[in-house]
Structure formats: C-alpha cells, structure tokens
C-alpha positions as a Markdown table, in Angstrom:
| # | Residue | x | y | z |
|---|---|---|---|---|
| 1 | Met | 4.6 | 13.0 | 18.0 |
| 2 | Trp | 5.3 | 9.8 | 16.6 |
| 3 | Asn | 6.3 | 9.7 | 12.6 |
| 4 | Gly | 6.6 | 6.2 | 11.0 |
| 5 | Ile | 4.1 | 2.9 | 10.0 |
| 6 | Leu | 2.8 | 0.5 | 11.4 |
| 7 | Asn | 2.1 | -2.3 | 9.9 |
| 8 | Ile | -1.0 | -3.8 | 11.4 |
| 9 | Tyr | -2.6 | -7.5 | 11.2 |
| 10 | Lys | -6.5 | -6.2 | 11.3 |
| 11 | Glu | -8.4 | -8.4 | 13.2 |
| 12 | Lys | -12.2 | -10.0 | 12.5 |
| 13 | Gly | -14.9 | -7.0 | 13.5 |
| 14 | Tyr | -12.9 | -3.8 | 13.1 |
| 15 | Thr | -13.6 | -1.7 | 10.8 |
| 16 | Ser | -10.2 | 0.0 | 8.8 |
| 17 | His | -11.5 | 3.5 | 10.7 |
| 18 | Asp | -11.9 | 1.5 | 13.9 |
| 19 | Val | -8.5 | 0.4 | 14.1 |
| 20 | Val | -7.2 | 4.0 | 13.5 |
| 21 | Ala | -9.6 | 5.2 | 16.3 |
| 22 | Lys | -8.0 | 2.7 | 18.8 |
| 23 | Leu | -4.0 | 3.5 | 18.1 |
| 24 | Arg | -5.4 | 7.3 | 18.4 |
| 25 | Gly | -5.9 | 6.2 | 21.9 |
| 26 | Ile | -3.2 | 4.0 | 22.2 |
| 27 | Val | -0.5 | 6.3 | 20.9 |
| 28 | Lys | -2.2 | 9.4 | 22.5 |
| 29 | Gln | -2.2 | 11.4 | 18.9 |
| 30 | Lys | -4.4 | 12.3 | 16.5 |
| 31 | Lys | -2.3 | 12.3 | 13.6 |
| 32 | Ile | -3.3 | 8.9 | 12.2 |
| 33 | Gly | -4.1 | 7.5 | 8.6 |
| 34 | His | -4.8 | 4.2 | 7.4 |
| 35 | Thr | -3.7 | 3.1 | 3.9 |
| 36 | Gly | -6.4 | 1.3 | 2.1 |
| 37 | Thr | -10.3 | -0.5 | 3.6 |
| 38 | Leu | -10.7 | -3.3 | 5.1 |
| 39 | Asp | -14.2 | -5.1 | 5.1 |
| 40 | Pro | -15.0 | -5.7 | 9.1 |
| 41 | Asp | -15.2 | -9.3 | 8.5 |
| 42 | Ala | -11.8 | -9.4 | 6.4 |
| 43 | Glu | -8.4 | -9.2 | 8.4 |
| 44 | Gly | -4.8 | -9.1 | 7.4 |
| 45 | Val | -2.3 | -6.7 | 6.5 |
| 46 | Leu | -3.4 | -3.0 | 7.1 |
| 47 | Pro | -0.2 | -0.4 | 6.9 |
| 48 | Val | -0.9 | 3.0 | 9.5 |
| 49 | Cys | 0.8 | 6.2 | 9.1 |
| 50 | Leu | 1.9 | 8.5 | 12.2 |
| 51 | Gly | 2.7 | 12.0 | 11.6 |
| 52 | Lys | 4.5 | 13.1 | 8.8 |
| 53 | Ala | 4.4 | 9.3 | 7.6 |
| 54 | Thr | 0.6 | 10.7 | 6.9 |
| 55 | Arg | 1.6 | 12.0 | 3.8 |
| 56 | Leu | 2.2 | 8.5 | 2.7 |
| 57 | Cys | -1.2 | 7.0 | 3.0 |
| 58 | Asp | -1.9 | 8.1 | -1.0 |
| 59 | Met | 1.1 | 6.7 | -2.2 |
| 60 | Leu | 0.6 | 3.1 | -0.1 |
| 61 | Thr | -3.0 | 3.0 | -1.0 |
| 62 | Asp | -1.9 | 2.9 | -4.6 |
| 63 | Gln | 0.2 | 0.0 | -4.1 |
| 64 | Ser | -0.8 | -4.0 | -5.5 |
| 65 | Lys | -2.1 | -6.1 | -2.9 |
| 66 | Thr | -2.2 | -9.7 | -2.2 |
| 67 | Tyr | -5.3 | -11.8 | -1.1 |
| 68 | Glu | -6.3 | -14.9 | 0.1 |
| 69 | Ala | -9.7 | -15.7 | -0.4 |
| 70 | Val | -12.4 | -18.5 | 0.2 |
| 71 | Leu | -14.7 | -18.4 | -3.2 |
| 72 | Leu | -18.6 | -19.8 | -2.4 |
| 73 | Leu | -20.0 | -21.0 | -5.3 |
| 74 | Gly | -24.2 | -21.5 | -5.6 |
| 75 | Lys | -24.6 | -18.1 | -3.6 |
| 76 | Thr | -25.3 | -14.7 | -4.5 |
| 77 | Thr | -26.0 | -12.0 | -2.3 |
| 78 | Asp | -26.6 | -8.3 | -2.2 |
| 79 | Thr | -23.1 | -7.6 | -0.5 |
| 80 | Gln | -21.2 | -10.1 | -2.9 |
| 81 | Asp | -20.2 | -11.8 | 0.7 |
| 82 | Ile | -21.1 | -14.1 | 3.0 |
| 83 | Thr | -22.3 | -11.5 | 5.2 |
| 84 | Gly | -25.3 | -10.0 | 3.0 |
| 85 | Gln | -28.4 | -11.1 | 2.2 |
| 86 | Ile | -29.0 | -14.6 | -0.1 |
| 87 | Leu | -30.5 | -13.3 | -3.3 |
| 88 | Glu | -30.5 | -16.7 | -5.0 |
| 89 | Glu | -29.2 | -20.4 | -4.6 |
| 90 | Arg | -28.0 | -22.5 | -7.2 |
| 91 | Glu | -26.9 | -26.2 | -7.5 |
| 92 | Thr | -23.0 | -26.5 | -8.1 |
| 93 | Gly | -23.0 | -30.7 | -8.5 |
| 94 | His | -22.8 | -30.5 | -11.9 |
| 95 | Leu | -19.3 | -28.4 | -12.4 |
| 96 | Thr | -16.0 | -29.9 | -12.2 |
| 97 | Glu | -13.0 | -29.1 | -10.9 |
| 98 | Glu | -11.3 | -28.4 | -14.1 |
| 99 | Glu | -14.1 | -26.5 | -15.7 |
| 100 | Val | -13.7 | -24.0 | -12.2 |
| 101 | Cys | -10.1 | -23.8 | -12.5 |
| 102 | Ala | -10.9 | -22.8 | -16.4 |
| 103 | Cys | -12.7 | -20.3 | -15.4 |
| 104 | Ile | -10.8 | -18.7 | -12.6 |
| 105 | Ala | -7.5 | -18.2 | -14.7 |
| 106 | Gly | -9.9 | -16.4 | -17.3 |
| 107 | Phe | -9.8 | -13.8 | -15.3 |
| 108 | Thr | -5.9 | -13.4 | -14.8 |
| 109 | Gly | -5.2 | -9.8 | -16.5 |
| 110 | Glu | -7.1 | -6.8 | -17.1 |
| 111 | Tyr | -10.8 | -6.9 | -16.8 |
| 112 | Ala | -13.8 | -4.3 | -16.3 |
| 113 | Gln | -14.8 | -4.5 | -12.9 |
| 114 | Leu | -18.3 | -2.8 | -11.7 |
| 115 | Pro | -17.9 | -1.6 | -8.3 |
| 116 | Pro | -20.2 | -3.0 | -5.3 |
| 117 | Met | -23.3 | -0.9 | -4.0 |
| 118 | Tyr | -21.7 | -2.5 | -0.5 |
| 119 | Ser | -18.7 | 0.0 | -0.8 |
| 120 | Ala | -17.1 | 3.4 | 0.8 |
| 121 | Leu | -17.2 | 4.3 | -3.2 |
| 122 | Lys | -18.9 | 8.1 | -3.1 |
| 123 | Val | -21.3 | 8.8 | -5.8 |
| 124 | Asn | -22.9 | 12.5 | -5.7 |
| 125 | Gly | -20.9 | 12.9 | -2.3 |
| 126 | Arg | -22.8 | 10.1 | -0.7 |
| 127 | Lys | -21.1 | 6.7 | 0.0 |
| 128 | Leu | -22.3 | 3.9 | -2.0 |
| 129 | Tyr | -22.9 | 1.3 | 1.1 |
| 130 | Glu | -24.7 | 4.1 | 2.5 |
| 131 | Leu | -27.6 | 4.1 | -0.3 |
| 132 | Ala | -27.2 | 0.5 | -0.2 |
| 133 | Arg | -28.7 | 0.4 | 3.2 |
| 134 | Gln | -31.2 | 2.5 | 2.6 |
| 135 | Gly | -32.2 | 0.0 | -0.4 |
| 136 | Ile | -30.8 | 2.5 | -3.1 |
| 137 | Glu | -28.8 | 0.9 | -5.8 |
| 138 | Val | -27.3 | 3.7 | -8.2 |
| 139 | Glu | -25.9 | 3.5 | -11.8 |
| 140 | Arg | -21.8 | 3.0 | -11.8 |
| 141 | Lys | -19.3 | 3.0 | -13.9 |
| 142 | Lys | -17.0 | -0.4 | -14.6 |
| 143 | Arg | -13.5 | 0.4 | -13.7 |
| 144 | Ser | -10.2 | -1.7 | -15.4 |
| 145 | Val | -8.2 | -3.5 | -12.8 |
| 146 | Thr | -5.9 | -6.0 | -13.4 |
| 147 | Ile | -5.4 | -9.5 | -11.4 |
| 148 | His | -1.9 | -10.4 | -12.0 |
| 149 | Glu | -2.0 | -13.7 | -10.5 |
| 150 | Ile | -5.0 | -15.9 | -8.9 |
| 151 | Leu | -3.0 | -19.3 | -7.8 |
| 152 | Ile | -5.7 | -22.0 | -6.7 |
| 153 | Gln | -4.6 | -23.5 | -3.6 |
| 154 | Glu | -7.5 | -26.0 | -2.9 |
| 155 | Val | -10.4 | -26.9 | -4.7 |
| 156 | Ser | -13.0 | -28.3 | -2.3 |
| 157 | Leu | -16.4 | -27.5 | -4.4 |
| 158 | Pro | -18.8 | -25.6 | -4.0 |
| 159 | Arg | -15.7 | -23.9 | -2.2 |
| 160 | Val | -12.4 | -22.9 | -4.0 |
| 161 | Arg | -9.4 | -21.2 | -2.3 |
| 162 | Met | -7.0 | -18.8 | -4.0 |
| 163 | Arg | -4.4 | -16.1 | -3.6 |
| 164 | Val | -5.0 | -13.4 | -5.7 |
| 165 | Arg | -2.2 | -10.6 | -6.3 |
| 166 | Cys | -4.2 | -7.7 | -8.2 |
| 167 | Ser | -3.7 | -3.9 | -8.5 |
| 168 | Lys | -5.5 | -1.2 | -6.1 |
| 169 | Gly | -9.1 | -0.5 | -6.7 |
| 170 | Thr | -10.0 | -4.3 | -6.9 |
| 171 | Tyr | -12.6 | -6.0 | -5.1 |
| 172 | Ile | -11.9 | -9.4 | -4.5 |
| 173 | Arg | -15.5 | -9.6 | -3.2 |
| 174 | Thr | -16.7 | -8.4 | -6.9 |
| 175 | Leu | -14.3 | -11.3 | -8.2 |
| 176 | Cys | -15.8 | -13.7 | -6.4 |
| 177 | His | -19.4 | -12.6 | -7.9 |
| 178 | Asp | -18.1 | -12.2 | -11.2 |
| 179 | Ile | -16.4 | -16.0 | -11.2 |
| 180 | Gly | -19.8 | -17.6 | -9.9 |
| 181 | Arg | -21.7 | -15.5 | -12.5 |
| 182 | Glu | -19.2 | -16.5 | -15.5 |
| 183 | Leu | -20.1 | -20.0 | -14.3 |
| 184 | Gly | -23.7 | -20.0 | -14.5 |
| 185 | Cys | -24.4 | -20.8 | -11.2 |
| 186 | Gly | -23.4 | -17.8 | -8.8 |
| 187 | Gly | -21.3 | -17.2 | -6.1 |
| 188 | Cys | -19.4 | -15.0 | -3.4 |
| 189 | Met | -16.8 | -15.0 | -0.9 |
| 190 | Ala | -16.7 | -16.6 | 2.2 |
| 191 | Ala | -13.3 | -15.7 | 3.7 |
| 192 | Leu | -10.3 | -12.8 | 2.7 |
| 193 | Leu | -7.1 | -12.3 | 4.2 |
| 194 | Arg | -5.1 | -9.6 | 2.9 |
| 195 | Thr | -1.2 | -11.1 | 3.1 |
| 196 | Gln | 0.6 | -8.4 | 1.8 |
| 197 | Ala | 0.3 | -4.9 | 0.6 |
| 198 | Gly | 3.3 | -3.3 | -1.4 |
| 199 | Cys | 5.9 | -4.0 | 0.7 |
| 200 | Phe | 4.0 | -4.7 | 4.2 |
| 201 | Glu | 3.8 | -8.5 | 4.8 |
| 202 | Leu | 1.4 | -10.4 | 7.0 |
| 203 | Lys | 4.7 | -12.2 | 9.0 |
| 204 | Asp | 5.6 | -9.0 | 10.0 |
| 205 | Ser | 2.1 | -7.3 | 11.1 |
| 206 | Met | 1.5 | -6.9 | 14.8 |
| 207 | Lys | -2.3 | -6.9 | 16.2 |
| 208 | Leu | -2.9 | -3.8 | 18.4 |
| 209 | Arg | -3.1 | -6.1 | 21.4 |
| 210 | Glu | 0.7 | -6.2 | 20.6 |
| 211 | Val | 1.1 | -2.5 | 19.8 |
| 212 | Glu | -0.4 | -1.4 | 22.9 |
| 213 | Glu | 2.0 | -3.3 | 24.6 |
| 214 | Ala | 5.0 | -2.0 | 23.0 |
| 215 | Cys | 3.7 | 1.2 | 24.0 |
| 216 | Ala | 3.0 | 0.0 | 27.6 |
| 217 | Ala | 6.8 | -1.0 | 27.8 |
| 218 | Gly | 8.1 | 2.4 | 25.9 |
| 219 | Glu | 9.4 | -0.1 | 22.9 |
| 220 | Leu | 7.1 | 1.6 | 20.3 |
| 221 | Ser | 10.2 | 3.4 | 18.4 |
| 222 | Arg | 11.4 | -0.5 | 18.1 |
| 223 | Val | 8.1 | -1.3 | 16.0 |
| 224 | Leu | 7.5 | 1.9 | 14.4 |
| 225 | Leu | 9.3 | 1.2 | 10.6 |
| 226 | Pro | 10.5 | 5.0 | 9.7 |
| 227 | Val | 8.9 | 6.6 | 6.7 |
| 228 | Asp | 11.4 | 6.1 | 4.2 |
| 229 | Ala | 11.7 | 2.2 | 4.6 |
| 230 | Val | 9.0 | 2.1 | 2.2 |
| 231 | Phe | 11.0 | 3.6 | -0.7 |
| 232 | His | 14.0 | 0.8 | -0.1 |
| 233 | His | 13.5 | -0.2 | -3.6 |
| 234 | Leu | 14.8 | 3.4 | -5.2 |
| 235 | Lys | 18.0 | 5.0 | -5.8 |
| 236 | Glu | 19.5 | 6.9 | -2.5 |
| 237 | Val | 20.8 | 10.2 | -3.3 |
| 238 | Arg | 22.5 | 12.8 | -0.8 |
| 239 | Ile | 23.0 | 16.4 | -1.6 |
| 240 | Leu | 25.8 | 18.4 | -1.1 |
| 241 | Glu | 25.9 | 20.6 | 2.2 |
| 242 | Pro | 25.9 | 24.0 | 0.1 |
| 243 | Tyr | 23.0 | 22.7 | -1.9 |
| 244 | Gln | 20.8 | 21.3 | 0.9 |
| 245 | Asn | 18.0 | 24.6 | 1.5 |
| 246 | Leu | 17.6 | 23.7 | -2.2 |
| 247 | Ala | 15.9 | 20.3 | -1.2 |
| 248 | Tyr | 15.1 | 21.2 | 2.1 |
| 249 | Asn | 12.4 | 24.3 | 0.5 |
| 250 | Gly | 11.2 | 21.9 | -2.1 |
| 251 | Asn | 13.1 | 23.3 | -5.1 |
| 252 | Pro | 15.1 | 21.4 | -8.0 |
| 253 | Phe | 18.4 | 20.9 | -7.8 |
| 254 | Ser | 20.8 | 19.8 | -10.6 |
| 255 | Glu | 23.0 | 16.2 | -10.6 |
| 256 | Ser | 25.9 | 17.9 | -10.3 |
| 257 | Gln | 24.5 | 19.1 | -6.7 |
| 258 | Ile | 25.0 | 15.3 | -5.4 |
| 259 | Gly | 27.0 | 13.5 | -3.9 |
| 260 | Gln | 29.1 | 12.4 | -0.4 |
| 261 | Lys | 31.2 | 15.3 | 0.6 |
| 262 | Pro | 33.5 | 13.5 | 2.8 |
| 263 | Asp | 35.3 | 15.9 | 5.4 |
| 264 | Thr | 39.1 | 16.9 | 4.5 |
| 265 | Pro | 41.7 | 15.0 | 5.8 |
| 266 | Glu | 44.4 | 16.1 | 8.0 |
| 267 | Asp | 46.5 | 14.1 | 5.9 |
| 268 | Pro | 47.9 | 15.7 | 2.7 |
| 269 | Glu | 48.9 | 12.1 | 1.7 |
| 270 | Lys | 45.1 | 11.0 | 1.7 |
| 271 | Ala | 43.5 | 13.8 | -0.2 |
| 272 | Asp | 43.9 | 11.8 | -3.2 |
| 273 | Cys | 41.9 | 9.1 | -2.4 |
| 274 | Val | 39.5 | 11.3 | -0.9 |
| 275 | Arg | 38.9 | 13.1 | -4.0 |
| 276 | Ala | 39.1 | 9.6 | -6.0 |
| 277 | Ser | 36.4 | 7.8 | -3.6 |
| 278 | Gln | 33.9 | 11.3 | -4.0 |
| 279 | Glu | 34.0 | 10.9 | -7.6 |
| 280 | Ala | 33.5 | 7.0 | -7.3 |
| 281 | Val | 30.3 | 8.5 | -5.2 |
| 282 | Arg | 29.1 | 11.0 | -8.2 |
| 283 | Glu | 30.0 | 8.8 | -11.2 |
| 284 | Arg | 28.0 | 6.1 | -9.1 |
| 285 | Gln | 25.1 | 8.2 | -8.4 |
| 286 | Gly | 24.6 | 10.2 | -11.7 |
| 287 | Arg | 23.2 | 7.6 | -14.0 |
| 288 | Phe | 20.0 | 8.2 | -13.5 |
| 289 | Cys | 16.7 | 7.2 | -15.9 |
| 290 | Asn | 14.4 | 10.2 | -17.2 |
| 291 | Gly | 11.2 | 10.2 | -14.9 |
| 292 | Glu | 13.3 | 7.7 | -12.3 |
| 293 | Gln | 12.1 | 8.7 | -8.5 |
| 294 | Val | 15.1 | 8.8 | -5.6 |
| 295 | Arg | 14.6 | 9.2 | -2.0 |
| 296 | Val | 17.0 | 12.1 | -1.1 |
| 297 | Tyr | 19.2 | 12.9 | 1.8 |
| 298 | Asp | 21.0 | 15.8 | 3.6 |
| 299 | Arg | 24.7 | 15.4 | 4.8 |
| 300 | Glu | 23.6 | 13.3 | 8.3 |
| 301 | Arg | 21.2 | 11.7 | 6.3 |
| 302 | His | 17.8 | 13.2 | 7.4 |
| 303 | Phe | 15.3 | 11.9 | 4.6 |
| 304 | Ile | 14.0 | 14.7 | 2.7 |
| 305 | Gly | 11.5 | 13.5 | 0.6 |
| 306 | Ile | 10.9 | 12.0 | -2.9 |
| 307 | Tyr | 12.4 | 13.3 | -5.8 |
| 308 | Arg | 11.9 | 12.6 | -9.8 |
| 309 | Tyr | 14.7 | 12.9 | -12.3 |
| 310 | His | 14.0 | 15.2 | -15.2 |
| 311 | Ala | 16.9 | 13.8 | -17.9 |
| 312 | Gly | 16.4 | 16.8 | -20.3 |
| 313 | Lys | 17.6 | 19.7 | -18.0 |
| 314 | Gln | 19.4 | 17.0 | -15.8 |
| 315 | Val | 17.4 | 17.8 | -12.3 |
| 316 | Phe | 15.6 | 16.6 | -9.9 |
| 317 | Arg | 12.6 | 17.8 | -9.1 |
| 318 | Val | 10.2 | 17.2 | -5.8 |
| 319 | Glu | 7.4 | 14.6 | -5.7 |
| 320 | Lys | 6.6 | 14.6 | -2.0 |
| 321 | Met | 8.5 | 16.0 | 1.2 |
| 322 | Phe | 9.0 | 14.5 | 4.0 |
| 323 | Leu | 10.7 | 16.5 | 6.2 |
| 324 | Asp | 9.7 | 19.5 | 7.7 |
| 325 | Gln | 11.0 | 22.7 | 7.6 |
| 326 | Glu | 11.3 | 23.0 | 11.5 |
| 327 | Ala | 13.4 | 19.6 | 11.3 |
| 328 | Ala | 15.7 | 20.6 | 9.1 |
| 329 | Glu | 16.7 | 24.1 | 10.8 |
| 330 | Asp | 17.4 | 21.7 | 14.1 |
C-alpha cells in the first residue's frame, strides 16, 4: 500500500470526490482521502492523502489557504458564483476603483460569515446543497473566519482580481457576495484558483494525468511526499533505543529519554568526543516550550508521530500516531 501525500492540481469539472475516485483507480488502492473541498468550477491545489497519511486529513484541512479569485460586481446568484441562477442585477457604473478597494480592504481580519446554502455543510444530517437543490433554505449560524490578507491584483470594473489568504472554513464565494452587498450592488465569484493549502503550493502540484504517467513508469514514489514532510517546521526528536517501545505504543516519554545514541566507538580515545557530542544533542533537543509540538522518530529515523511537550512534568504526550505497530516490529 502507498503511504504519502500527492499535491494534486484539481482541474475544472471535477469534484474533490471525483479526484479521489480517479486516484483510487490509478494507484489501485482504496485508502485515499482529500483535505478540503473545492467546487467543481474551482481549480488548484488539493492535497490528497494515501494509506496511513489519511490520518493527516483533518490536520491539513485545518491549515490556512491562499486563493486567486475574480469578483464580479453587479450580479447576485443563488450559488454566490457565476454558475448559479441570477437573482438580481444592478448597475455598477457609479462605483470608483478607490471605493471598491477600500471596501475590500475592510474585510481583512475576523468577520462573521454565513455559510452558503450551496455548500457541503450538514444540518440535521443532510448536506446544505442537497436541500438547496430542492428549493429548501434552512437557518444557518454565522461562523467567525479570518481574512489574513487581501491583495488586489487588477481592477477592471465590474471585475476585480484579488489574492486572498484566509483561515480554514472561509468561503470565497461568500466573501465576494458580502463585498457586493456592502457596496450596494451585489456581487458573485467569477473564478477561483487555490494557489496554496498549508505547505502545498501550486507550482509543485500535479494533474491527474501526470500522476497516471508516473504510475505507469513505476515512479510514483518519486512524486509521493512522505507523511512527515508536512511537519518540517516542527522540531525533530529521536527517542533513545531502550525507550522506543514507549513511543511505538503511543505512551508518554520523558525529556531524559530522547537524544541520539551513537554506537560506542572502538577507539577508546574517541569515547570522550562521542559523549560530548551526545551531551550537545541532549542540550540542543532539551529546550522545549510548554505545548510545543514535535515530530518523533526512532533510532533508524522511522517517523513515529506527533507529540506535544508538557513542561510541568517534562514529558511528551502523543497527538497523532503514524507508525503502525507492525512496521515498528519489522
């Protein structure tokens, strides 16, 4: 079974579930999951997890995203994008570029966003878009989202091209709708490209056709990112060999049980150097903040999982395991 992450470029016309279904056929395995829905007409970065990397799905979904979007002012639709039924059209000739830019900038920061009816959110066990297609609208609660940055790239009224960096759960369609409402003319999303999801960037993404070609050439391992690649920003910790079973079984371990344990040198004159090196490793690795997450490896540098440091008792406790017990016993 393949274990790792593929940075997929989702093309227009596919749902996120379509991408997963096609990949199952390409790589010949069922255990695959995506990390955040993209509308069929949207395109761009969609990290897909294979095998034990599916344990990452919830963690990757929680990360910030970056989009390039086109806002179309003057049109309001039922789906909040250009594909929906037009509910209202208004003139935009009175708008100035300065007015529009000032309004858009005002959405930077936290704001309460009402999820659209055409979304995969569930109410009483039913997806909202299923209800919307039946002409049913239900009450939804506003959710706090964060727009970290909006960079206006081009203004050609009634269209505005912009780059948006935002928190998880942000609907760019709804952002466009809300900007239009604030300007008093209505608005919808005309195009959407996701350029980044967490550490995954557009420049590194692959289309399904390219993945299929890599599989056919026996080179899938070349494009499949290892599970621990997404945690490169976390400090690395190696647990000493006598205590590896603690980590293998997801048990807590102490700060004194980590470090690199080099083989005893044959030359006794080198022993002091080895001990000094080991102490340096311990000193460097022993500086942790309370609540800090670390990536944990065994002596052979098999990735075990993500642990969190608890300063009170000076112990690490498991957050997410990625090494199967069978693999640890090999």
